[in-house]
C-alpha positions as CSV (number, residue, x, y, z in Angstrom):
1,M,-0.3,-0.3,-0.2
2,M,3.1,2.5,0.8
3,H,4.4,2.1,-2.9
4,L,1.0,3.2,-4.3
5,D,0.6,5.9,-1.9
6,E,3.9,7.2,-3.1
7,H,3.9,5.9,-6.6
8,P,4.3,9.0,-8.8
9,D,1.4,7.7,-11.2
10,V,-1.1,7.1,-9.1
11,L,-3.5,9.1,-9.0
12,E,-6.5,7.5,-6.4
13,W,-6.4,4.4,-4.2
14,S,-9.0,2.6,-3.1
15,S,-8.8,-1.4,-0.7
16,E,-12.2,-3.7,-1.2
17,E,-14.1,-0.7,-1.8
18,I,-16.0,-2.1,-4.7
19,V,-18.0,-4.8,-4.2
20,I,-19.1,-7.1,-7.7
21,P,-22.2,-9.7,-7.4
22,Y,-21.0,-13.9,-8.4
23,R,-22.6,-17.0,-8.2
24,S,-20.4,-19.0,-6.2
25,P,-20.3,-22.3,-9.1
26,I,-20.6,-24.9,-5.6
27,D,-24.4,-23.2,-3.6
28,R,-25.4,-21.3,-7.0
29,K,-25.9,-18.6,-5.1
30,L,-25.3,-14.6,-5.4
31,H,-22.6,-12.6,-3.4
32,R,-21.0,-10.7,-3.3
33,Y,-16.4,-9.9,-4.1
34,F,-14.4,-7.4,-2.6
35,P,-11.7,-7.6,-4.7
36,D,-8.6,-6.0,-3.3
37,F,-7.3,-2.7,-4.8
38,F,-9.5,0.0,-7.1
39,V,-6.1,1.7,-8.7
40,K,-6.5,5.0,-10.9
41,R,-2.9,5.9,-12.4
42,R,-1.0,6.8,-15.4
43,D,-0.2,4.5,-17.8
44,K,3.7,4.7,-19.4
45,N,2.0,7.1,-22.5
46,G,-0.3,9.6,-19.5
47,K,-3.3,8.0,-20.2
48,V,-5.2,7.2,-17.5
49,E,-6.4,4.1,-17.1
50,S,-8.2,2.1,-14.0
51,L,-7.2,-0.8,-12.2
52,I,-9.4,-3.8,-10.4
53,I,-6.4,-5.5,-8.7
54,E,-6.5,-9.5,-6.5
55,V,-4.2,-9.9,-4.8
56,K,-3.7,-13.9,-4.0
57,P,-0.9,-16.5,-3.3
58,L,0.3,-18.4,-6.9
59,A,-0.8,-21.7,-5.9
60,Q,-4.9,-20.4,-5.6
61,T,-4.2,-18.9,-9.1
62,K,-4.1,-22.4,-10.9
63,Q,-6.4,-25.9,-10.9
64,P,-5.9,-28.4,-9.3
65,A,-3.9,-31.8,-10.8
66,L,-7.5,-34.2,-11.6
67,M,-6.7,-36.6,-9.9
68,E,-6.7,-40.6,-10.0
69,T,-10.0,-41.5,-8.8
70,R,-10.6,-44.9,-9.3
71,N,-10.6,-46.5,-5.6
72,K,-10.0,-43.3,-3.6
73,K,-11.2,-41.3,-1.8
74,P,-10.7,-37.1,-2.6
75,T,-8.8,-36.3,0.2
76,R,-9.9,-33.1,2.2
77,R,-6.6,-30.8,1.1
78,Y,-7.5,-31.7,-3.1
79,V,-11.7,-31.0,-1.9
80,K,-10.5,-27.6,-0.4
81,E,-8.0,-27.0,-3.0
82,V,-10.9,-27.7,-6.2
83,M,-13.6,-25.2,-4.2
84,T,-11.2,-22.3,-3.5
85,W,-10.2,-22.8,-7.8
86,G,-14.1,-23.0,-8.8
87,I,-14.8,-20.5,-6.2
88,N,-11.9,-18.4,-7.8
89,S,-12.6,-18.6,-10.9
90,A,-16.0,-17.5,-10.5
91,K,-14.9,-14.0,-9.0
92,W,-12.3,-13.2,-11.5
93,K,-14.7,-14.2,-14.1
94,A,-17.2,-11.3,-12.6
95,A,-14.7,-8.6,-12.0
96,D,-13.4,-9.5,-15.6
97,E,-17.2,-9.0,-16.7
98,Y,-17.3,-5.9,-14.4
99,C,-13.8,-4.2,-15.9
100,K,-14.6,-5.1,-19.8
101,D,-17.9,-2.7,-18.9
102,R,-16.6,0.1,-17.8
103,Q,-12.8,-0.5,-19.9
104,W,-11.5,-1.5,-17.2
105,K,-8.4,-3.9,-16.4
106,F,-8.1,-7.2,-14.0
107,I,-5.0,-8.3,-12.7
108,V,-4.9,-11.4,-10.7
109,M,-1.6,-10.8,-8.6
110,T,0.5,-13.0,-7.2
111,E,3.4,-13.3,-4.7
112,K,6.3,-13.5,-8.0
113,E,4.7,-10.4,-9.9
114,L,5.2,-8.4,-5.8
115,G,8.7,-9.7,-5.8
116,I,8.5,-11.3,-2.5
117,N,9.0,-15.3,-0.9
118,A,5.7,-17.6,-0.5
119,N,6.3,-16.3,3.0
120,G,6.1,-13.5,2.9
121,F,9.9,-11.6,2.9
């Protein structure tokens, strides 16, 4: 957040103030998604652009590998990973559509883009 406060190209930003409705693939109900950041900035050409940014661990941005289920019961961990992926995918699809309607950009950032290791340091 200090980066956003101090960056000369950032005109304004907020955290978790935008609400995007999405339908969960788990319970098929409508839910509300609060993306991590809204940023209005000047791009390298001087044009003002608006972005919604979601920050997630890299592991949560990839679809879990299919598990060989023949004669095996899926583990709780595997079920949780599949559910997390399904919910995140639904949120991100809704956010992408929300942004396209407004001519904004939607970005998912991980520790890789932020230049930190998985432990945050």
